[in-house]
C-alpha positions in Angstrom: 14.2 -2.9 -34.0 10.5 -3.0 -34.8 8.4 -0.4 -33.0 5.6 -1.3 -30.6 4.4 2.4 -30.5 3.9 4.7 -33.5 5.5 8.2 -33.5 2.0 9.6 -34.3 0.2 7.7 -31.5 -3.1 9.5 -30.6 -2.7 12.2 -33.3 -5.7 12.7 -35.6 -4.8 12.6 -39.4 -6.6 16.0 -39.9 -4.4 17.9 -37.4 -1.3 15.6 -37.2 1.3 18.1 -38.3 0.1 20.7 -35.7 0.0 18.0 -33.0 3.5 16.9 -33.9 4.9 20.4 -33.6 3.2 21.0 -30.2 4.4 17.6 -28.9 8.0 18.2 -30.0 8.0 21.2 -27.7 6.9 19.3 -24.6 7.9 15.6 -25.0 11.2 16.0 -23.2 10.1 18.3 -20.4 10.9 17.1 -16.9 8.2 15.0 -15.2 6.4 16.6 -12.3 4.6 13.8 -10.5 2.7 15.5 -7.7 0.5 12.6 -6.6 1.1 8.9 -6.7 1.7 5.7 -4.7 5.2 4.5 -5.5 7.0 3.0 -2.6 9.6 5.4 -1.0 11.5 2.3 0.2 12.6 1.9 -3.5 14.4 5.2 -3.5 15.7 4.9 0.0 17.4 1.5 -0.4 18.0 1.7 -4.1 18.1 -2.1 -4.4 17.5 -3.9 -7.7 13.9 -4.8 -8.5 13.6 -8.5 -7.9 12.1 -9.7 -11.2 9.8 -8.6 -14.1 6.6 -9.9 -12.5 7.2 -8.1 -9.1 8.0 -4.9 -11.0 5.3 -4.8 -13.6 2.4 -7.1 -12.6 2.0 -7.8 -8.9 1.5 -4.2 -7.8 -0.6 -3.0 -10.7 -4.4 -3.3 -10.1 -5.0 -2.2 -13.7 -3.5 -5.5 -14.8 -4.8 -8.0 -12.3 -8.4 -6.7 -12.2 -8.6 -7.4 -16.0 -7.1 -10.8 -15.6 -9.4 -11.6 -12.7 -12.4 -10.7 -14.8 -11.4 -13.5 -17.2 -11.0 -16.1 -14.5 -7.4 -15.8 -13.4 -7.2 -15.9 -9.7 -5.2 -13.2 -7.8 -3.2 -15.9 -6.1 -2.0 -17.1 -9.5 -0.6 -13.5 -10.1 1.4 -13.4 -6.8 -0.9 -10.9 -5.1 -0.2 -11.4 -1.4 -3.0 -12.5 1.0 -3.6 -10.9 4.4 -3.3 -14.1 6.3 -0.2 -15.3 4.5 -1.9 -18.1 2.6 0.2 -19.4 -0.3 0.3 -17.5 -3.6 2.4 -18.0 -6.7 6.0 -16.8 -6.0 7.7 -17.9 -9.2 8.1 -14.7 -11.2 8.4 -16.6 -14.5 5.2 -18.5 -13.9 3.4 -15.3 -13.2 4.9 -13.7 -16.3 3.9 -16.6 -18.5 0.3 -16.4 -17.3 0.2 -12.7 -17.9 1.7 -13.1 -21.4 -0.9 -15.8 -22.3 -3.6 -13.2 -21.5 -2.0 -10.1 -22.8 -4.5 -10.0 -25.7 -7.1 -9.0 -23.2 -5.6 -5.5 -23.0 -6.1 -4.6 -26.7 -7.5 -1.1 -26.9 -6.9 -0.3 -23.3 -4.6 2.4 -21.8 -2.8 -0.4 -19.9 -1.7 -1.8 -23.3 -0.4 1.7 -24.4 1.6 2.0 -21.1 3.1 -1.5 -21.2 4.1 -1.3 -24.9 5.8 2.0 -24.1 7.6 0.4 -21.2 8.7 -2.6 -23.2 10.0 -0.5 -26.1 11.5 2.6 -24.5 12.7 1.2 -21.2 13.8 -2.3 -22.1 14.4 -1.9 -25.9 12.0 -4.7 -26.8 10.2 -4.5 -30.2 8.7 -8.0 -30.1 5.0 -8.2 -29.1 4.4 -10.0 -25.9 2.7 -13.4 -26.5 2.8 -16.8 -24.9 5.5 -17.7 -27.4 7.7 -14.7 -26.7 7.1 -14.7 -22.9 10.3 -16.4 -21.8 12.5 -14.3 -24.1 11.1 -11.1 -23.0 11.2 -12.1 -19.3 14.9 -13.0 -19.7 15.7 -9.7 -21.4 14.0 -7.7 -18.6 15.4 -9.8 -15.8 18.9 -9.4 -17.0 18.5 -5.6 -17.3 17.1 -5.3 -13.8 20.3 -6.6 -12.4 22.2 -3.7 -13.9 23.0 -0.6 -11.8 21.4 1.6 -14.4 18.0 -0.1 -13.7 18.0 0.5 -10.0 15.3 2.9 -8.7 17.4 6.0 -8.4 19.0 5.5 -11.8 15.5 5.1 -13.4 14.2 8.1 -11.5 17.0 10.1 -13.2 16.6 8.4 -16.6 12.8 9.2 -16.5 13.8 12.9 -16.1 11.6 13.1 -12.9 12.0 16.5 -11.4 9.9 15.7 -8.3 7.7 12.8 -7.2 5.2 12.7 -4.4 4.4 9.5 -2.6 1.4 9.2 -0.3 1.6 8.1 3.3 -1.0 7.6 6.0 -1.2 9.9 9.0 0.4 7.3 11.3 3.4 6.6 9.0 6.8 7.3 10.6 8.2 8.4 7.2 11.4 6.5 7.9 12.0 5.9 4.2 11.7 9.6 3.5 14.2 10.3 6.3 16.6 7.7 4.7 16.3 9.4 1.4 16.9 12.9 2.9 19.9 11.7 4.9 21.4 9.8 2.0 22.6 12.9 0.1 20.9 11.7 -3.1 19.7 14.7 -5.1 16.5 13.1 -6.4 13.4 15.0 -5.0 10.9 12.6 -3.4 8.3 14.2 -1.1 5.4 12.8 0.9 1.7 13.7 1.0 -0.6 13.6 4.1 -3.3 10.9 3.8 -5.4 10.9 7.0 -8.2 8.5 6.0 -7.4 6.0 8.7 -7.9 8.6 11.4 -10.9 10.6 9.9 -13.1 7.8 8.6 -15.0 5.9 11.4 -15.5 3.0 8.9 -11.8 2.5 8.4 -10.6 -0.7 9.9 -9.1 -0.2 13.4 -10.3 3.4 13.7 -10.5 3.6 17.5 -7.0 2.1 17.8 -5.8 4.5 15.1 -6.9 7.5 17.1 -5.1 6.1 20.1 -1.9 5.7 18.1 -2.4 9.2 16.7 -2.4 10.5 20.3 0.7 8.5 21.2 2.9 9.8 18.4 1.8 13.4 18.8 1.4 13.7 22.6 -2.1 15.1 22.1 -5.3 14.0 23.8 -7.1 12.4 20.9 -10.0 11.7 23.3 -11.0 15.3 23.0 -12.0 17.3 20.0 -9.5 20.0 20.5 -6.7 17.5 21.1 -7.7 15.5 18.1 -7.5 18.5 15.8 -4.2 19.6 17.3 -2.8 16.1 16.6 -3.7 16.6 12.9 -1.9 19.9 12.9 1.2 18.3 14.4 1.2 15.5 11.9 0.8 17.8 9.0 3.7 19.9 10.2 5.8 16.7 10.5 4.9 15.7 6.9 5.9 19.2 5.7 9.4 18.6 7.2 9.7 15.8 4.6 8.6 17.9 1.7 4.8 17.5 1.8 3.0 20.2 -0.2 -0.4 18.4 -0.3 -2.9 16.3 1.6 -5.1 13.7 0.0 -8.5 12.5 1.0 -10.2 9.4 -0.4 -13.7 9.8 1.0 -16.6 7.8 -0.3 -18.5 11.1 -1.2 -17.7 14.8 -1.5 -20.1 15.6 1.3 -18.9 18.3 3.7 -20.3 20.0 6.8 -19.6 23.1 8.8 -20.8 22.5 12.4 -20.4 24.8 15.3 -17.5 24.0 17.6 -19.9 22.8 20.2 -21.8 20.5 17.8 -18.6 19.2 16.3 -17.2 18.4 19.8 -20.4 16.5 20.7 -20.3 14.6 17.4 -16.7 13.7 18.0 -17.5 12.4 21.5 -20.1 10.1 20.1 -17.8 8.9 17.3 -15.0 8.3 19.8 -17.3 6.2 21.9 -18.0 4.0 18.8 -21.2 5.3 17.4 -23.0 2.8 15.2 -25.3 5.4 13.7 -24.4 5.6 10.0 -25.7 9.2 9.7 -23.3 10.3 12.4 -20.4 8.5 10.8 -21.1 10.2 7.5 -21.5 13.6 9.2 -18.1 13.2 10.9 -16.4 12.4 7.6 -18.1 15.5 6.1 -17.0 17.7 9.0 -13.5 16.5 8.7 -13.2 17.5 5.1 -14.0 21.0 6.1 -11.6 20.9 9.0 -8.9 19.7 6.7 -9.7 22.5 4.3 -9.3 25.0 7.1 -6.0 23.5 8.1 -4.9 23.8 4.4 -5.8 27.4 4.5 -3.6 27.9 7.5 -0.6 25.7 6.6 -0.5 25.9 2.8 -0.9 22.2 1.9 -2.9 21.8 -1.3 -5.9 19.7 -0.6 -6.8 16.8 -2.9 -10.3 15.3 -2.7 -10.7 11.9 -4.4 -14.4 10.9 -3.8 -16.8 8.6 -5.5 -15.3 5.2 -5.3 -17.1 2.3 -3.7 -14.1 0.8 -2.0 -13.8 -2.9 -1.6 -17.0 -3.7 -3.5 -16.4 -7.4 -3.0 -16.2 -8.1 0.7 -14.7 -11.6 0.2 -11.8 -10.2 -1.9 -11.3 -7.4 0.7 -11.2 -9.9 3.5 -8.6 -12.1 1.7 -6.4 -9.5 0.0 -7.1 -6.1 1.7 -7.4 -2.6 0.3 -6.5 -1.5 -3.2 -6.8 -4.9 -4.9 -9.0 -3.9 -7.8 -12.5 -4.2 -6.6 -13.2 -0.5 -6.2 -16.0 0.8 -8.4 -17.1 4.3 -9.4 -20.3 5.7 -8.0 -22.5 8.7 -8.8 -21.2 11.8 -7.0 -22.8 15.1 -6.1 -20.6 18.2 -5.7 -22.8 21.3 -5.9 -24.7 20.7 -2.7 -22.1 18.4 -1.1 -19.3 21.0 -1.2 -21.4 24.0 -0.3 -20.7 23.9 3.5 -17.0 23.8 2.8 -17.2 26.5 0.1 -19.2 28.7 2.4 -16.4 28.5 4.9 -13.2 28.7 2.7 -14.2 28.7 -1.0 -13.4 32.4 -1.6 -9.8 32.0 -0.2 -7.4 33.0 -2.9 -4.4 31.4 -1.3 -6.1 28.0 -0.7 -5.9 25.3 -3.4 -8.5 22.5 -3.3 -8.1 20.0 -6.1 -11.3 18.1 -7.0 -11.2 14.7 -8.7 -14.1 12.6 -9.9 -14.9 9.1 -11.1 -18.4 10.4 -12.2 -17.8 12.0 -15.6 -21.4 13.3 -15.8 -20.4 15.9 -13.2 -17.7 17.6 -15.3 -19.8 20.0 -17.4 -22.8 20.1 -15.0 -21.0 20.7 -11.7 -17.3 20.6 -11.5 -16.3 23.0 -14.3 -18.9 25.7 -13.2 -17.7 25.4 -9.6 -14.0 25.6 -10.5 -14.8 28.3 -12.9 -15.9 30.7 -10.2 -14.6 29.7 -6.7 -11.0 30.9 -6.3 -10.0 28.0 -4.0 -11.1 25.2 -6.4 -9.1 23.6 -9.2 -9.9 20.5 -11.3 -7.7 17.5 -11.0 -7.1 15.5 -14.3 -9.0 12.5 -15.5 -8.4 9.9 -12.9 -8.2 6.2 -12.4 -10.8 4.6 -14.6 -10.7 7.7 -16.9 -6.9 7.9 -17.0 -7.1 7.0 -20.7 -7.0 8.8 -24.1 -10.8 8.9 -24.3 -11.1 10.0 -20.7 -8.6 12.8 -21.1 -10.3 14.0 -24.3 -13.7 14.0 -22.6 -12.2 15.9 -19.6 -10.9 18.7 -21.9 -14.1 18.8 -24.0 -16.4 19.0 -21.0 -14.5 21.4 -18.7 -12.5 23.9 -20.9 -15.4 26.0 -22.1 -16.5 26.8 -18.5 -13.3 26.4 -16.4 -10.7 27.1 -19.0 -7.2 25.6 -18.8 -5.9 27.6 -15.9 -8.4 26.2 -13.4 -7.0 22.8 -14.0 -3.7 21.4 -12.6 -2.0 19.6 -15.5 -1.5 15.8 -15.1 -0.6 13.4 -12.4 0.0 9.7 -12.9 -1.5 8.5 -9.5 0.4 5.1 -10.0 2.0 2.4 -8.0 3.6 1.1 -11.3 6.9 3.0 -11.3 8.1 2.1 -14.8 4.8 3.3 -16.3 5.3 6.9 -15.2 7.0 8.2 -18.4 4.4 6.3 -20.5 1.4 7.9 -18.6 2.9 11.4 -18.9 3.6 10.8 -22.6 0.0 9.7 -23.3 -1.3 12.8 -21.4 1.0 15.1 -23.4 -0.1 13.6 -26.7 -3.8 13.9 -25.9 -3.4 17.5 -24.8 -1.4 18.4 -27.9 -4.0 16.7 -30.1 -6.7 18.7 -28.4 -4.8 22.0 -28.8 -4.1 21.2 -32.4 -7.8 20.8 -33.0 -8.4 24.3 -31.5 -5.8 25.8 -33.8 -7.4 24.1 -36.9 -10.8 25.4 -35.9 -9.3 28.9 -35.5 -10.2 29.0 -31.8 -6.6 29.3 -30.6 -3.5 30.9 -32.1 -0.6 28.6 -32.6 1.8 30.5 -30.4 -0.8 30.3 -27.6 -1.1 26.6 -28.1 2.7 26.1 -27.7 2.5 28.1 -24.4 -0.5 26.1 -23.2 1.1 22.8 -24.1 4.0 23.6 -21.8 1.6 24.7 -19.0 -0.4 21.5 -19.2 2.6 19.2 -19.3 4.7 20.9 -16.6 3.9 24.4 -15.2 0.3 24.0 -13.9 1.2 21.0 -11.7 4.2 22.8 -10.2 2.0 25.9 -9.4 -1.0 24.0 -8.0 1.1 21.7 -5.8 3.5 24.5 -4.9 6.5 22.5 -6.1 
């Protein structure tokens, strides 16, 4: 069979032999996936995936945002609409349209991931084109009907040790309960995502607070009852394996108000304040409140700021959240995080993992902050920078100041389940290439590099996320 991916992928000719040796020691390590968005229903029900398009194209915003940029409508790709308006439901038609435009992904990380999936998961060596589309579709569709391509079998085949999904604060976690009660040995845990009940700009926010009160038995009309409701939900999520919370705020802004001031602010927000400054201040206060709760209950806190969500209001109204129109923005960390850090930044048993979509902040702000505050760690290159170049830049701009051990390894942050091994493979290759360069420049001993390669691929994520 012809190969779509080269064994020396991402290895520089000058240090290739060193990178090969490092990679050989980590390529088969178990996958720790501490943050992502795969659907726990898959593992709970363990039903066959319906067709290649529904598995690989429809849920993957990396794919459909590129196609949309070239004039392909989301309806043509089967992306569901909020109002139930018709979209393409023929998987083969979606696949053909995707194959006709596959050339658009040349040089992108999506191309690396998909070629890896085609070759290593489906044993396909033929490039995807309009001419090969039906043959490849038929090959994948036939395999998906086999028991060894069901979600649990793939979980085991991918050598996943643990995977974390992400659920909103109001989720009943019924699929996690089904997984737990099934007796299956695969480890699938949840993570606490409270955006819908901490962000006044989240759609349905007042009703969300009412629902939070109903399911916890707390008075979410009062500040103390509202905070207690969060504590109860966090404890409930921990029952289903949660070791982290996740916060997708527009900015990294934090605040540390007095109890009286926080209570008054909450009262105004609860009454439906239209003052944008108050709404921003409330989000900022809640990041600090969540950090204090993490100090108390041990959940690692992930902050994912800096995305202008739903940049196109018309696409948001038609298709809803997470449909590819989120755009990075400039993000401040030094002044924005100071109130939170003044409160809990010196806590040695607290882990706050910072992500960014603003690469200019790595060397100037993030690495110096993580390089001194015990509570802070740096999350890996994320989303738009989850790419070979993005990962290299991350290492180059943060290592000199924060070192390796103030970072948390890699997480794939994906909804595209089959791409998980590919994404981890790319991260391991990039890190091994970076370490090989340090060896060649006599900045790192080879035995240290082998130890570091394992830490970056496996151990740091387990430690940071307490897995």
